[in-house]
C-alpha positions, 0 to 999 in steps of 0.5 A: 500500500502506498504511504499516502493511502496508508496515511488516509486509512490510518486517519479514518481509523483514529477517528473511530472512537470505541463505544461502551453501550450501557443501554440496549436501546442505544446505538453509537453514531460517529460523525467524522470529518477531515478539514484540509487547508484551502480545500472547499470540500471536506471528507465526511462520514457517518458511522453507525455501530450496532448489532441489533438493527436499531437504526434502519434508515437515514434520509439526508437532505443532501442536495447534489451541489453541496454533497456528493461522492457517496460510498459505503456499506449497505444500500443508498440512493438519491431521490431528488435532494434526498440521499436515502441510506438503508443502514445495515443491521450490523452497522456500517459507514457512509462516506461522502464529500461536503462543500464548505464554501457558501456565498450568501446573496449579499456577497459574503460567505457563511462557510469558508475554508482558507489556508490558515482557518475555516468557519462554517456550520456543522450542518454544512458537514452533516445535513438534516436527517429523517430516520426510521428506527426501532421503537424506543431506540435513540442514538449515542453520538460523538463528533470527531474532526481531523485538521492540520497540526497546529490548528485548533478546533472549537464547537459548542459541545463539551470536548471528550479527548483529543478532537472528539466531542460529545453530542447530546440533545435530550429532545431528539432521538437522533443526535446530529451535530449542529451549530457553528465551528471554527478551526485553524490558527485561532485566538480563543478567550473563555469565561464563565458568565452566570453559570454559562461557559462562553467561548469567543474564537476567531482567526489570529490577526483579523481584529476579532474583539474577543475581550470586548465581546466578553465584556458586553456579554458579562453585562447583558447575558445574566439578564437574558439568562433570567428570561430563558426557560433553561440555561444553555450551559455553553455559548460559542461566538465565532468571528472573522473579517472579510470575505465572511458575510458582514452580519450576524448569524445564529445557530443552536448555542452558537453564533457568527459575527463579522469582526468589523461590526460594532458591538453597540451601534450608534442607534443603540442596537447590538448585533452580538446581543441580537444573535445571542438572543436567538441562540439562547432564547429561540422562538421559532416563527410559523410560515410567513411570520418571521417578524415575530422571531426577528422583532422579538429578538431586536426588542429584547436586545434593546430591553436587555441593554437598558435593563443591564445599564448598557444604554440609558433609558433615554437612549432606549426610548430614542431607539424605539422611536426610530423603529416606530418611524421606520416601521411606518413604511409598512402595515403588513407583516407577513413574510418569510424573511423579515427585515427593514420596515417589517422588523421595525414594525415588529419591534414597535408591536412588542414594545407596545405589548410590553407596556400593555402587559404591564398595565394589565397586571400592575407591572407583574408581567412584561415582555420577559414573561411573554418571551419565556412562554413562547420559547418554552412551547418550542413550537412555531408561533403565528399571530393567533398563538401570540395573541392567545399567549399574551391574553393568557398572561394578561388575564384579558384580551383587551390589549390595545396593541393587539386590537382587532383593527391592528391585527387585520393590518398585521395579517397583510402581506408585507410590501416587497 
């Protein structure tokens, strides 16, 4: 065997962790990948170790332009954008290539591999999957990643040893790695804030504001955690400069923020805190109701900044007034991607609803209770559900911000 081929197989061998299965209804799954400098494709695999056929089929949402060169054990086939793998009863492995280069419509990248670093989402390596499995079965998942010597790797998961991480989501029967990841020649800062392990990571020499980010989160994160139904335990912030996308993007317990963005803008808003709200207190929006998710996150950002003393009450009021003027450009709110005037109108609605809840309950209930209730449901929220939860918290449906004439406006399609 040629030395290069021997090295290749040795690499995969070292990525296969040994599992001790304590529960007969658990089946170990290893998600593995090899990242190479400057290469926009990664070698990835999903390995299932079982002997009782607990996991029978994986249906990966894997469009051909992002995932290809599939090989492995058992039968697998394409059906449109779906790759269907019939998992052998005695286990097996599915190998493939995943593209780690993705440019957003506005021009920047939200997945990129450079010569000295890479930033992407684990979803880019391991796409969403539907499963067929035995009743009562669940995965016991691990993540293994290989990268060049001298490269560091950070994920949102607790590290086991070497370059292995434990992947666990008690709410799902099949644990798949998700969230942001950074690897390469990184500078990393860590701190524990109100019981949450916070990690800030970015490539060396790119101007990532690691210490300042930690400072802002030290001021604001405790207020957010007081609202959240449960603490995330861990929060990862990854950051880089161009050619990455000039914005912020959240993921489960993690987020990306462009290195050049201010931590606190002149208008009193904060991209870092906005995306942290999404990561820590996710409120999924129903179809065409993205304004609920975005408007609530932006209003909570202002609310937390003011409550934590990061901005003054006067600055808070001025920021809401700016959103009110901007939101006047639209009356309809229905859209799958909220931005601009639609999000501004959503911010104003939640500000006014915050005041209405306080007035109806003598200050006992406000936006924090509403946000916690919506997040705790973990179901997509539409306008009707928002109204119902608000009325339940207030003890009345007579809330001026949700008057019937306003609801008719909110149900219109947003101007495009």
